[in-house]
C-alpha positions as CSV (number, residue, x, y, z in Angstrom):
1,X,21.8,135.6,267.9
2,X,23.0,135.9,271.0
3,X,20.7,137.3,273.6
4,X,21.3,138.8,277.2
5,X,20.1,136.3,279.8
6,X,18.1,136.7,282.7
7,X,20.0,135.4,286.0
8,X,17.5,132.6,287.5
9,X,17.6,131.4,291.0
10,X,19.0,127.8,291.3
11,X,16.7,125.0,291.2
12,X,16.1,122.6,293.7
13,X,17.3,119.2,292.9
14,X,15.9,115.5,294.2
15,X,17.1,112.0,294.9
16,X,21.0,111.3,295.2
17,X,23.6,111.0,292.9
18,X,27.5,110.7,292.5
19,X,29.8,109.9,290.0
20,X,33.7,109.6,290.2
21,X,34.0,111.2,286.4
22,X,36.0,114.1,286.5
23,X,33.8,115.7,283.8
24,X,36.7,118.2,282.7
25,X,37.7,116.3,279.6
26,X,36.0,116.5,276.1
27,X,34.0,113.7,275.4
28,X,36.4,110.9,273.8
29,X,33.7,109.2,271.8
30,X,33.6,111.6,269.1
31,X,37.2,113.7,269.3
32,X,35.5,116.5,271.4
33,X,32.7,117.6,268.9
34,X,29.4,117.0,269.0
35,X,28.5,117.3,265.7
36,X,29.7,113.4,264.3
37,X,32.3,111.2,264.9
38,X,35.5,111.5,262.8
39,X,35.2,115.3,262.8
40,X,37.5,117.9,264.9
41,X,36.5,121.5,264.8
42,X,38.1,123.1,268.1
43,X,36.9,126.9,267.2
44,X,35.6,127.5,270.8
45,X,36.6,126.3,274.0
46,X,33.8,125.4,276.8
47,X,34.6,125.1,280.1
48,X,32.7,125.0,283.5
49,X,33.8,128.1,286.0
50,X,31.5,127.8,289.1
51,X,33.1,124.5,290.3
52,X,34.4,121.1,289.2
53,X,32.1,119.6,286.6
54,X,31.7,116.6,288.6
55,X,30.8,118.4,292.0
56,X,27.8,120.7,290.5
57,X,24.6,121.0,292.5
58,X,21.4,122.4,292.7
59,X,20.5,122.1,288.6
60,X,22.5,124.9,287.2
61,X,26.4,126.0,286.4
62,X,28.0,128.8,285.4
63,X,30.2,128.0,282.0
64,X,32.4,130.0,279.6
65,X,32.9,129.6,276.1
66,X,35.6,131.2,274.2
67,X,35.8,131.8,270.3
68,X,38.5,132.2,268.2
69,X,37.1,134.7,266.1
70,X,33.7,136.6,265.3
71,X,32.6,134.2,262.9
72,X,32.7,131.6,265.4
73,X,30.9,133.6,267.7
74,X,28.1,134.1,265.0
75,X,28.1,130.0,264.5
76,X,28.2,129.1,267.9
77,X,25.4,126.6,269.2
78,X,25.4,125.7,272.8
79,X,23.6,122.3,273.8
80,X,22.2,120.8,277.2
81,X,21.7,117.3,276.6
82,X,21.3,118.3,272.7
83,X,18.8,121.0,273.9
84,X,19.7,124.4,272.3
85,X,20.9,126.7,275.1
86,X,22.5,129.2,273.2
87,X,20.1,131.9,274.0
88,X,21.6,131.8,277.2
89,X,24.8,133.0,276.2
90,X,26.0,136.6,276.9
91,X,29.1,138.3,275.5
92,X,32.1,139.7,278.0
93,X,31.6,143.7,277.3
94,X,35.3,143.7,277.5
95,X,36.1,140.9,275.3
96,X,33.5,139.8,272.7
97,X,35.0,136.4,271.9
98,X,34.3,135.4,275.5
99,X,30.9,134.3,276.5
100,X,29.0,133.2,279.5
101,X,25.9,131.5,280.4
102,X,23.9,130.3,283.5
103,X,22.8,126.9,282.4
104,X,19.9,125.8,284.4
105,X,17.4,122.6,283.7
106,X,20.2,120.2,284.8
107,X,19.2,116.7,285.9
108,X,20.3,115.1,288.7
109,X,23.2,112.9,287.5
110,X,25.2,113.1,284.1
111,X,24.5,116.0,282.0
112,X,26.1,116.8,278.3
113,X,27.0,120.4,277.7
114,X,28.1,120.8,274.1
115,X,29.1,123.2,271.3
116,X,28.6,122.7,267.8
117,X,32.3,123.9,266.9
118,X,33.9,122.9,269.9
119,X,34.5,120.5,272.7
120,X,31.6,118.8,275.3
121,X,31.9,118.6,279.0
122,X,30.2,116.0,281.1
123,X,28.5,117.7,284.1
124,X,27.4,115.8,287.0
125,X,24.7,117.6,289.2
126,X,23.7,116.7,292.6
127,X,20.7,117.6,294.4
128,X,20.5,121.0,296.2
129,X,20.3,119.1,299.5
130,X,23.3,117.0,298.6
131,X,25.0,114.7,299.2
132,X,27.7,115.9,296.6
133,X,30.6,113.8,298.2
134,X,30.2,113.1,301.9
135,X,28.3,110.0,301.7
136,X,24.6,109.2,303.0
137,X,22.8,111.8,304.9
138,X,23.1,111.8,308.4
139,X,19.7,110.9,310.1
140,X,17.6,111.8,311.9
141,X,17.6,115.3,310.5
142,X,14.8,118.0,311.5
143,X,14.4,120.9,309.0
144,X,13.2,124.3,309.7
145,X,9.4,124.5,309.5
146,X,9.7,126.5,306.4
147,X,11.1,123.7,304.4
148,X,9.0,122.3,301.4
149,X,10.8,119.1,301.5
150,X,12.9,116.4,303.3
151,X,16.1,118.1,302.1
152,X,15.1,121.5,304.0
153,X,14.7,123.2,300.6
154,X,12.6,126.4,300.3
155,X,12.7,129.3,298.1
156,X,15.3,132.0,298.3
157,X,14.7,134.9,300.4
158,X,16.4,138.7,299.7
159,X,16.7,141.1,302.6
160,X,17.8,144.9,302.4
161,X,20.1,146.2,305.2
162,X,22.2,149.5,305.9
163,X,24.6,151.1,308.0
164,X,23.2,153.9,309.5
165,X,25.4,157.5,309.8
166,X,24.4,157.7,313.3
167,X,27.2,156.2,315.2
168,X,25.0,155.2,318.0
169,X,23.2,152.4,315.8
170,X,25.6,149.8,315.2
171,X,25.7,147.1,313.1
172,X,23.5,146.9,309.9
173,X,19.5,147.9,309.9
174,X,17.0,146.8,307.9
175,X,16.2,148.9,305.1
176,X,12.7,149.6,303.6
177,X,12.5,149.6,299.6
178,X,9.1,151.8,299.9
179,X,10.2,154.1,302.7
180,X,14.0,154.3,302.5
181,X,15.5,155.6,305.9
182,X,17.1,159.3,305.7
183,X,20.4,158.0,308.0
184,X,22.1,155.8,305.3
185,X,25.9,156.2,305.8
186,X,28.1,156.0,302.7
187,X,31.3,154.1,302.2
188,X,34.2,154.3,299.8
189,X,35.2,151.0,298.5
190,X,38.9,150.2,298.3
191,X,38.4,150.5,294.4
192,X,37.7,154.4,295.3
193,X,33.8,154.3,294.4
194,X,31.6,156.0,297.1
195,X,28.2,154.6,297.5
196,X,25.5,154.4,300.2
197,X,25.8,151.5,302.5
198,X,23.1,149.5,301.4
199,X,23.4,145.6,301.7
200,X,21.3,143.0,300.0
201,X,21.6,139.7,302.1
202,X,20.3,136.1,300.1
203,X,19.3,133.5,302.4
204,X,18.8,130.3,301.1
205,X,19.3,126.5,301.9
206,X,21.9,124.0,300.4
207,X,23.1,120.7,301.8
208,X,19.8,120.6,304.2
209,X,20.8,123.8,305.9
210,X,21.0,127.4,305.7
211,X,23.5,129.6,303.6
212,X,23.8,133.5,303.5
213,X,25.1,136.0,301.0
214,X,25.9,139.8,301.8
215,X,26.4,142.1,298.9
216,X,27.0,145.9,298.6
217,X,24.3,146.9,296.4
218,X,23.0,149.7,294.3
219,X,19.4,149.7,294.6
220,X,17.8,149.6,290.8
221,X,20.7,148.5,289.2
222,X,21.1,145.0,287.6
223,X,23.7,142.5,288.7
224,X,24.7,139.5,286.6
225,X,27.8,137.1,286.7
226,X,29.1,138.7,283.8
227,X,28.3,142.5,284.5
228,X,28.5,142.4,288.4
229,X,27.9,146.1,290.0
230,X,31.0,148.4,289.7
231,X,31.4,148.4,293.7
232,X,32.3,145.2,293.9
233,X,35.8,144.1,294.0
234,X,35.2,140.4,293.6
235,X,36.8,139.3,296.8
236,X,34.7,137.1,299.2
237,X,35.3,136.7,303.1
238,X,33.6,133.5,304.6
239,X,32.9,133.7,308.2
240,X,32.5,131.0,310.5
241,X,31.4,129.9,314.2
242,X,33.3,128.2,317.5
243,X,32.7,125.5,319.7
244,X,32.2,121.6,318.4
245,X,28.6,120.0,318.0
246,X,27.2,117.3,315.9
247,X,23.5,118.8,315.4
248,X,20.8,117.3,313.5
249,X,18.7,119.9,312.5
250,X,18.9,123.3,310.6
251,X,20.3,126.5,312.0
252,X,21.3,129.9,311.0
253,X,24.9,131.1,309.6
254,X,27.1,133.1,312.0
255,X,28.7,136.5,310.9
256,X,30.2,137.8,314.1
257,X,33.9,137.7,314.6
258,X,34.0,135.7,317.8
259,X,30.8,133.6,317.2
260,X,30.3,131.1,319.7
261,X,33.5,132.2,321.7
262,X,33.2,135.7,323.2
263,X,31.1,138.6,322.7
264,X,32.2,141.3,320.3
265,X,33.0,145.0,321.5
266,X,30.0,147.2,320.2
267,X,32.5,149.6,319.8
268,X,34.6,148.2,317.3
269,X,33.0,147.3,313.8
270,X,32.7,143.6,313.2
271,X,34.9,142.7,310.3
272,X,32.1,141.5,308.0
273,X,30.8,144.8,307.8
274,X,34.0,146.3,307.5
275,X,34.8,144.2,304.5
276,X,31.4,145.1,302.9
277,X,32.2,148.6,303.4
278,X,35.5,148.0,301.4
279,X,33.3,146.7,298.6
280,X,34.0,142.9,299.3
281,X,31.0,140.3,299.3
282,X,30.3,137.9,302.4
283,X,29.3,134.2,302.4
284,X,28.4,132.1,305.6
285,X,26.8,128.7,306.0
286,X,25.2,127.4,309.1
287,X,27.3,124.0,308.7
288,X,30.5,126.4,308.7
289,X,29.7,126.8,312.6
290,X,31.8,124.1,314.2
291,X,29.4,124.5,317.0
292,X,26.4,123.3,315.2
293,X,28.5,120.9,312.6
294,X,31.7,119.6,313.9
295,X,32.2,117.3,310.6
296,X,35.0,118.5,308.2
297,X,33.6,116.4,305.3
298,X,30.2,118.5,305.5
299,X,32.1,121.4,306.3
300,X,33.7,121.6,303.0
301,X,30.5,120.2,301.0
302,X,28.5,123.0,302.7
303,X,31.3,125.8,301.4
304,X,31.8,124.4,298.1
305,X,28.1,124.2,296.8
306,X,27.8,128.0,298.7
307,X,30.9,129.1,296.8
308,X,29.3,127.7,293.3
309,X,25.8,129.4,294.0
310,X,27.8,132.9,294.5
311,X,29.8,132.4,291.4
312,X,26.6,131.6,289.4
313,X,24.6,134.4,290.5
314,X,27.2,137.0,291.2
315,X,30.2,136.4,289.2
316,X,33.7,134.9,288.9
317,X,36.0,135.6,292.1
318,X,39.6,136.7,292.4
319,X,39.9,135.1,295.9
320,X,38.0,134.0,299.0
321,X,39.5,134.6,302.5
322,X,38.3,132.6,305.8
323,X,38.0,134.6,309.1
324,X,37.2,133.2,312.3
325,X,37.8,132.4,316.3
326,X,37.8,129.1,317.8
327,X,36.3,126.7,315.9
328,X,36.0,129.4,313.1
329,X,39.9,128.9,313.0
330,X,39.6,125.0,313.4
331,X,37.2,125.0,310.3
332,X,39.5,127.1,308.2
333,X,42.5,125.3,309.0
334,X,41.2,121.7,308.6
335,X,39.8,122.8,305.1
336,X,42.9,124.7,303.9
337,X,44.8,121.2,304.6
338,X,42.3,118.7,303.5
339,X,40.4,121.0,300.8
340,X,43.1,123.3,299.4
341,X,41.7,125.8,297.2
342,X,38.3,126.6,298.9
343,X,39.9,129.3,300.5
344,X,42.8,132.0,299.3
345,X,43.9,133.2,302.7
346,X,43.1,132.6,306.4
347,X,42.4,135.0,309.2
348,X,42.6,132.9,312.3
349,X,42.3,133.8,315.8
350,X,41.9,132.0,319.3
351,X,42.9,129.2,317.3
352,X,43.1,125.5,317.1
353,X,44.7,123.6,314.2
354,X,42.0,121.0,314.3
355,X,39.2,119.0,316.5
356,X,41.7,116.0,317.2
357,X,44.8,117.8,318.8
358,X,42.3,119.9,321.0
359,X,40.3,116.4,321.8
360,X,43.4,114.5,322.8
361,X,44.5,117.4,324.9
362,X,40.6,117.6,326.5
363,X,40.8,113.7,326.9
364,X,43.8,114.2,329.0
365,X,42.2,116.3,331.1
366,X,38.8,114.5,331.4
367,X,40.8,111.3,332.5
368,X,42.9,113.1,334.9
369,X,40.0,115.3,336.6
370,X,38.1,111.9,337.1
371,X,41.2,110.4,338.6
372,X,41.5,113.5,341.0
373,X,38.0,113.2,341.6
374,X,37.2,116.8,340.7
375,X,33.7,117.8,340.7
376,X,33.4,120.0,337.6
377,X,31.0,122.7,338.2
378,X,31.2,125.7,335.6
379,X,28.1,127.7,337.2
380,X,29.5,131.2,337.0
381,X,29.6,132.4,340.7
382,X,26.9,134.6,341.5
383,X,27.0,135.4,345.0
384,X,29.9,135.3,347.6
385,X,28.5,132.0,349.1
386,X,28.7,130.7,345.3
387,X,32.2,131.9,344.9
388,X,33.2,130.4,348.6
389,X,31.8,126.9,347.2
390,X,33.7,126.9,344.1
391,X,36.9,127.7,345.8
392,X,36.4,125.0,348.3
393,X,35.6,122.6,345.6
394,X,39.1,123.4,343.9
395,X,40.9,123.4,347.7
396,X,38.6,120.3,348.4
397,X,39.9,118.4,345.5
398,X,43.5,117.3,346.9
399,X,42.8,113.5,347.3
400,X,42.4,111.7,344.3
401,X,40.0,108.7,344.0
402,X,42.7,106.0,345.1
403,X,43.2,108.2,348.0
404,X,46.5,109.9,347.2
405,X,46.8,113.6,348.1
406,X,47.8,116.0,345.5
407,X,48.0,119.9,345.9
408,X,46.6,122.2,344.0
409,X,50.2,123.3,342.8
410,X,50.8,119.7,341.8
411,X,47.7,118.9,339.9
412,X,48.5,122.1,338.0
413,X,52.3,120.8,337.2
414,X,50.5,117.4,335.7
415,X,48.2,119.2,333.5
416,X,51.0,121.4,332.1
417,X,49.3,125.1,332.8
418,X,49.7,127.5,335.7
419,X,45.8,127.6,336.1
420,X,45.3,123.5,335.2
421,X,42.7,122.5,337.3
422,X,40.4,125.4,336.0
423,X,41.4,125.1,332.7
424,X,40.8,121.6,332.2
425,X,37.3,121.7,334.3
426,X,36.2,124.6,331.6
427,X,37.6,122.5,328.6
428,X,35.6,119.5,330.1
429,X,32.5,120.5,330.9
430,X,31.9,123.5,327.9
431,X,33.9,121.5,325.1
432,X,35.1,117.8,325.5
433,X,32.7,116.0,327.8
434,X,29.4,117.8,326.0
435,X,30.7,116.9,322.6
436,X,32.0,113.5,323.1
437,X,29.3,112.0,325.4
438,X,26.6,110.2,323.3
439,X,24.2,111.1,325.8
440,X,24.7,114.9,325.4
441,X,22.1,117.4,323.8
442,X,22.1,118.0,320.3
443,X,19.6,119.9,318.0
444,X,16.8,118.2,316.3
445,X,17.1,115.0,318.8
446,X,14.5,115.0,321.5
447,X,15.7,113.6,324.8
448,X,13.5,110.5,324.3
449,X,15.3,110.0,321.1
450,X,18.6,110.0,322.3
451,X,20.7,107.5,323.7
452,X,21.0,106.6,327.4
453,X,23.0,103.5,328.4
454,X,20.5,102.4,331.0
455,X,17.3,103.2,329.1
456,X,17.7,103.6,325.3
457,X,20.9,102.0,324.4
458,X,19.6,102.0,320.7
459,X,18.9,105.4,320.6
460,X,20.6,108.4,318.5
461,X,24.0,109.3,319.7
462,X,24.6,113.2,319.8
463,X,28.3,112.7,320.2
464,X,30.6,114.2,317.4
465,X,32.2,110.8,316.7
466,X,28.9,109.2,315.6
467,X,28.7,112.9,313.5
468,X,32.1,112.0,311.7
469,X,31.6,108.2,311.4
470,X,31.9,108.5,307.4
471,X,35.3,109.8,308.0
472,X,36.7,107.5,311.0
473,X,34.4,104.3,311.0
474,X,33.0,101.9,313.3
475,X,34.9,100.5,315.8
476,X,36.8,97.3,314.6
477,X,35.4,94.0,315.8
478,X,37.5,91.0,316.6
479,X,36.7,87.5,318.3
480,X,35.9,87.6,321.7
481,X,39.0,85.6,322.6
482,X,41.1,88.3,320.8
483,X,42.7,90.7,323.5
484,X,42.3,93.6,320.7
485,X,38.4,93.0,321.1
486,X,37.0,96.0,322.9
487,X,33.5,96.2,322.1
488,X,31.2,97.2,324.7
489,X,28.5,95.1,326.1
490,X,25.9,97.8,324.8
491,X,27.2,96.9,321.2
492,X,27.6,93.4,321.4
493,X,23.8,93.5,322.7
494,X,22.9,95.4,319.9
495,X,24.9,93.9,317.3
496,X,26.7,96.8,315.9
497,X,29.7,98.9,316.5
498,X,29.9,102.6,317.6
499,X,31.8,105.0,316.1
500,X,35.5,104.5,316.3
501,X,37.6,106.5,319.2
502,X,40.7,107.9,317.6
503,X,42.3,108.8,321.1
504,X,44.8,106.9,323.3
505,X,46.9,107.1,326.4
506,X,48.6,103.9,326.1
507,X,52.2,104.5,327.3
508,X,51.5,108.0,328.6
509,X,53.5,108.6,331.7
510,X,51.5,111.3,333.4
511,X,53.5,113.8,335.4
512,X,57.0,112.4,334.4
513,X,58.5,116.1,334.0
514,X,57.0,117.0,337.3
515,X,58.6,113.8,338.9
516,X,61.9,114.6,337.3
517,X,61.5,118.5,338.7
518,X,60.8,116.9,342.3
519,X,57.1,118.7,342.2
520,X,55.5,115.4,342.7
521,X,56.7,112.8,344.7
522,X,57.8,109.0,343.3
523,X,54.9,107.6,345.5
524,X,52.2,109.9,343.7
525,X,53.9,109.3,340.3
526,X,53.6,105.5,340.7
527,X,49.8,106.0,341.9
528,X,48.9,108.4,339.2
529,X,49.9,106.0,336.4
530,X,49.1,102.7,337.7
531,X,45.3,104.0,338.8
532,X,44.3,106.5,336.0
533,X,43.1,104.0,333.7
534,X,40.9,105.4,330.6
535,X,37.5,105.7,329.5
536,X,34.8,103.9,327.2
537,X,33.1,105.1,324.3
538,X,30.5,106.4,326.9
539,X,32.6,107.9,328.8
540,X,32.5,105.8,331.7
541,X,35.9,105.3,333.6
542,X,37.9,102.2,332.6
543,X,40.6,100.3,334.6
544,X,42.4,99.8,331.6
545,X,44.3,102.7,329.3
546,X,42.5,103.9,326.7
547,X,43.6,102.5,323.2
548,X,42.7,104.0,319.9
549,X,40.3,102.2,317.7
550,X,40.8,101.1,314.1
551,X,40.4,102.4,311.5
552,X,39.7,105.6,313.4
553,X,43.4,106.4,314.5
554,X,44.8,106.5,311.0
555,X,41.5,108.1,309.5
556,X,42.0,110.8,311.9
557,X,45.5,111.8,309.8
558,X,44.2,110.9,306.6
559,X,41.0,112.5,306.4
560,X,42.2,115.9,308.3
561,X,40.6,116.0,311.4
562,X,44.1,115.7,313.0
563,X,45.7,118.4,311.0
564,X,49.0,117.4,309.6
565,X,49.5,120.8,308.0
566,X,51.5,119.1,305.2
567,X,48.9,120.5,302.4
568,X,48.8,124.0,304.1
569,X,51.9,126.0,302.1
570,X,49.9,126.9,299.5
571,X,47.7,129.5,301.3
572,X,48.6,132.5,303.2
573,X,47.9,132.9,307.3
574,X,47.4,135.8,309.5
575,X,47.1,134.2,313.0
576,X,46.1,136.8,316.1
577,X,46.9,135.5,319.6
578,X,46.7,137.0,323.2
579,X,48.1,135.7,326.4
580,X,46.4,133.0,327.5
581,X,43.0,133.1,329.3
582,X,43.3,130.2,331.2
583,X,39.8,129.3,329.9
584,X,40.2,126.0,327.3
585,X,41.8,128.4,324.8
586,X,45.3,128.0,325.5
587,X,47.7,130.3,323.4
588,X,49.8,127.3,322.4
589,X,47.0,125.9,320.2
590,X,48.2,128.9,317.5
591,X,51.7,127.8,318.0
592,X,50.9,124.4,317.2
593,X,50.0,125.4,313.6
594,X,53.2,127.5,313.4
595,X,55.3,124.9,314.9
596,X,53.9,122.0,312.6
597,X,54.4,124.3,309.4
598,X,58.3,124.8,310.4
599,X,58.7,120.8,311.0
600,X,56.8,120.0,307.7
601,X,58.3,122.9,305.2
602,X,61.5,123.9,307.5
603,X,59.8,127.2,307.6
604,X,56.8,129.0,308.5
605,X,57.1,132.2,306.0
606,X,53.5,131.8,304.8
607,X,52.2,132.3,308.4
608,X,52.4,135.8,309.9
609,X,52.0,136.0,313.7
610,X,50.1,139.1,315.7
611,X,50.6,138.9,319.2
612,X,49.0,141.5,321.7
613,X,48.3,142.3,325.2
614,X,44.1,141.6,324.8
615,X,43.9,138.0,326.6
616,X,42.8,135.0,323.9
617,X,42.5,137.4,320.5
618,X,45.7,140.1,320.9
619,X,43.7,143.1,320.1
620,X,40.0,143.5,319.2
621,X,41.1,145.8,316.1
622,X,43.1,142.8,314.6
623,X,40.2,141.1,312.9
624,X,39.6,144.4,310.9
625,X,43.3,145.2,310.5
626,X,43.9,141.8,309.1
627,X,41.6,141.6,306.6
628,X,43.3,144.7,305.0
629,X,46.7,143.3,305.7
630,X,45.5,140.1,303.7
631,X,44.0,141.9,300.9
632,X,47.2,143.7,300.4
633,X,49.4,140.1,300.3
634,X,46.5,138.5,297.9
635,X,46.7,141.4,295.6
636,X,50.4,141.0,295.2
637,X,50.2,137.0,294.8
638,X,47.3,137.9,292.2
639,X,49.5,140.0,290.0
640,X,52.4,137.3,289.9
641,X,51.2,135.3,286.7
642,X,54.6,133.7,286.4
643,X,54.9,129.8,286.6
644,X,56.4,130.0,289.9
645,X,54.8,127.2,292.5
646,X,52.2,128.9,294.4
647,X,53.9,128.2,297.8
648,X,56.7,130.1,296.7
649,X,54.5,133.0,295.1
650,X,53.1,133.4,298.8
651,X,56.7,134.0,300.4
652,X,57.9,136.0,297.5
653,X,55.1,138.5,297.2
654,X,54.5,139.2,300.9
655,X,54.4,142.6,301.4
656,X,57.0,144.2,303.6
657,X,54.2,145.7,306.1
658,X,52.4,142.2,306.3
659,X,55.0,140.6,308.8
660,X,54.9,139.4,312.5
661,X,54.0,142.0,315.4
662,X,54.0,142.2,318.9
663,X,51.3,144.8,320.4
664,X,51.7,146.7,317.3
665,X,55.5,146.8,317.4
666,X,56.6,145.4,313.2
667,X,58.8,142.8,313.0
668,X,58.6,141.6,316.6
669,X,57.2,137.9,317.6
670,X,55.6,138.5,321.2
671,X,57.7,136.4,323.5
672,X,56.2,132.9,324.6
673,X,56.2,134.1,327.9
674,X,54.3,137.3,327.5
675,X,51.6,135.2,325.6
676,X,51.6,132.5,328.5
677,X,52.3,129.7,326.1
678,X,51.9,127.0,328.5
679,X,52.0,123.0,327.7
680,X,49.6,120.0,328.2
681,X,49.5,117.0,330.0
682,X,51.5,115.3,327.5
683,X,54.2,117.6,327.1
684,X,54.6,117.0,331.0
685,X,54.8,113.4,330.2
686,X,57.8,114.1,327.9
687,X,55.9,114.7,324.4
688,X,57.3,117.0,321.7
689,X,55.6,120.2,321.5
690,X,53.8,119.9,318.1
691,X,50.4,118.8,319.8
692,X,49.6,115.8,317.4
693,X,50.3,112.8,319.5
694,X,46.9,111.4,319.4
695,X,48.4,107.9,320.4
696,X,52.3,107.7,320.8
697,X,54.4,105.0,319.5
698,X,55.9,102.3,322.0
699,X,59.1,101.6,323.4
700,X,59.8,99.0,325.8
701,X,59.6,100.5,329.7
702,X,63.0,100.9,331.2
703,X,64.3,101.2,334.7
704,X,67.2,103.0,333.5
705,X,64.9,105.9,332.3
706,X,65.2,109.4,334.2
707,X,62.4,108.9,337.2
708,X,64.2,111.5,339.4
709,X,63.9,110.2,342.9
710,X,62.2,107.3,341.8
711,X,65.2,105.6,340.4
712,X,66.6,105.9,344.3
713,X,63.2,105.2,346.3
714,X,61.2,102.8,344.2
715,X,61.3,99.4,345.9
716,X,60.9,96.5,343.5
717,X,57.1,95.9,343.9
718,X,56.7,99.5,342.7
719,X,59.1,98.9,339.7
720,X,56.7,95.6,339.2
721,X,53.8,97.9,339.3
722,X,55.0,100.3,336.7
723,X,56.2,97.3,334.3
724,X,52.5,95.9,334.8
725,X,51.2,99.4,334.0
726,X,53.4,99.9,331.1
727,X,53.4,96.2,329.7
728,X,53.2,97.4,326.2
729,X,55.9,100.0,326.7
730,X,55.9,103.7,327.0
731,X,55.7,106.6,324.8
732,X,58.6,107.2,322.2
733,X,58.4,110.7,322.0
734,X,61.3,110.9,319.5
735,X,59.1,109.3,316.8
736,X,55.9,110.5,314.8
737,X,52.9,109.6,316.3
738,X,51.1,106.2,316.1
739,X,49.9,105.8,312.5
740,X,50.6,109.2,311.4
741,X,50.2,109.6,307.7
742,X,49.9,112.5,305.4
743,X,46.6,114.2,305.1
744,X,45.0,113.3,301.6
745,X,43.8,116.2,299.9
746,X,39.9,116.3,298.2
747,X,38.3,113.0,299.4
748,X,35.1,111.7,298.8
749,X,33.1,109.5,301.1
750,X,30.5,108.1,298.4
751,X,30.6,105.5,295.6
752,X,29.0,105.9,292.3
753,X,25.9,104.0,294.2
754,X,25.8,106.5,296.9
755,X,27.1,104.2,299.4
756,X,29.7,105.3,302.1
757,X,33.6,105.0,301.8
758,X,34.5,105.0,305.1
759,X,37.8,106.9,305.3
760,X,37.5,108.3,301.9
761,X,38.9,108.1,298.6
762,X,40.5,110.8,296.7
763,X,38.7,112.2,293.8
764,X,39.9,112.0,290.1
765,X,42.2,114.6,289.0
766,X,40.3,117.9,287.7
767,X,41.0,121.3,286.6
768,X,41.4,124.0,289.2
769,X,37.7,125.8,288.4
770,X,38.7,129.2,286.7
771,X,35.8,130.7,288.8
772,X,37.2,130.2,291.8
773,X,40.0,132.4,291.8
774,X,42.4,134.6,289.4
775,X,45.0,132.5,287.7
776,X,47.9,133.3,290.1
777,X,46.2,130.9,292.7
778,X,45.2,128.1,289.8
779,X,48.1,125.7,290.8
780,X,46.9,125.3,294.5
781,X,46.3,121.5,294.1
782,X,49.3,119.0,294.4
783,X,51.3,118.2,291.5
784,X,50.3,114.9,289.9
785,X,46.9,115.1,290.8
786,X,45.8,118.4,289.3
787,X,45.2,118.4,285.5
């Protein structure tokens, strides 16, 4: 007899395991019938709802059994590794032939779930602490003080919060179940139900880091995956955080709209609170904060595990929407391209497409700042004397390290930005240098443990490239006499390679457009390009240009840390932008996403662009407004149950009122001049507008090219100096970037033994998990790969 099961907390696993078995097919050994060989009985069908069967974690899984008739329900037996767990099945109150069970007690590794009158499944369970598909854990790692094991597991904690009816009380306040406050606001969800604005927060740990879940709850009423509380609309909002770092410790999940970038406006509700009031649930993980975890594969794994946890505890989803600024936009864009299906919609602002596009621009900034001998100081001037010193620093930076004079105007022209020097210095000190310098600070690593090229060369490298080593790989080693061998002396002394540097500036003719326009002189162009050089893995200036490492360069495109956009036509996007603030968040970065979509698909009809006059974000109300707009878009797609490809459904079902807008004027794109869309050092060097030229293809240097006055003023010695500088060629911007390739979806970074697969290997095909989204979104995965 079937009984209603009690919802259990996810068990904490141990050890490590992985498998390439897709796990979604009936057991071929007995024709799908666990009752014995040679018999076939398919009166029920069994499937996993909460994840792909081979990517399950934490010891439990939500499964569905659908029977053909009532007699089959009466006869049904559900087994977990030959143990009867039929009592866990709970009937759907709207369909008694559909039953769900949260099956716990899974062993780490392969498990068999089977029925006596239907198919069986192989479910591969991974530890709660991971890894699921990302490869061996990065070490060292420091857990929170309350952790009960080395994987940072601890019992799940629940807190109660509420929104006050007092408008002076912003955000969510602690709610005491034993002494309820008398100022609880009421809220009406988008399904028309009015309830007290009381929220339960779940806090737990997976993948060695924190996750949190918020749900609008009726106190004292049960909530199960089969029968969620009625105010929940089965929508899930996922929040993120900004910046880019590689910490080696646990942290806290972020929920605020502009986390890690700018403070919010206390007069405007955070969009996650707005979402809760409308009946959404909200999820975040510490590893979705790019300022804590700048590794795409770790982010995707964290989201995958947290979504599984959510579905197993709260129920199946209609769809999932991401929201975030800066690094929060990076994370959404990269995951949507490399792991499509985890989100059904994106809300991006302060947008970058990925980490490597930005790193390329900021690496050029770093190298140019070193050439111009600019002393970066981003300390906020607090006195008139500090302000004068800051201005003198900029004005004084008019003589490059080789003695060549450059005015501020000329330097800004080379940077490709009206406020180039300040923009570059902020980007370098606040983002690039800290992220890429192996001697920078990172959470969980003490000063004594950290790398120092003089005193501790074998120490922990805190740069994000080391943090991404499973994705990009170590620097390739060649014999010492081979000109391709670029191991540093430190690497040779240690006997192992550091993580590869995907970036290169070989062939880049800095300031070319400025030369052609007469802004800089032929002598300045000559000095700049013959003396600029590059950097080594420790960011020391080198005389030689920076050449990208292998296999890091091709892996950047393959893995998606350089976002090729080729898999992003199956997700609707609302992007919000304002005028360039000249503070390392260039408005052009959001246009890179749009332009790449147009390049790859011939349109950007799944991309809606909202512009406004508020610098960086367009309008502080956009985050809340876009949430409502995206819901209407996804609702329309959800209602389309035809066999039309998802990419076409997104376009065909876009509501008429979800369209481009400029400062509230619908149907209008803000002019690029109004948004202060500037270029980069590479566009000034002649590059295309897409921002993905990590390293250009090369063509022979030619004296017949347009060098402005240089064509008539340079002497033979000048031409020879340029020919020597560009002996391997200059950039051919008419071609795709060097080693450009399509991003491969759903890569795993570990083999069956748990050893790392550098650069990843695509997982075996599997059916789209039915619990992740409504059926209209099921054809997210590329044809030929999805089962």
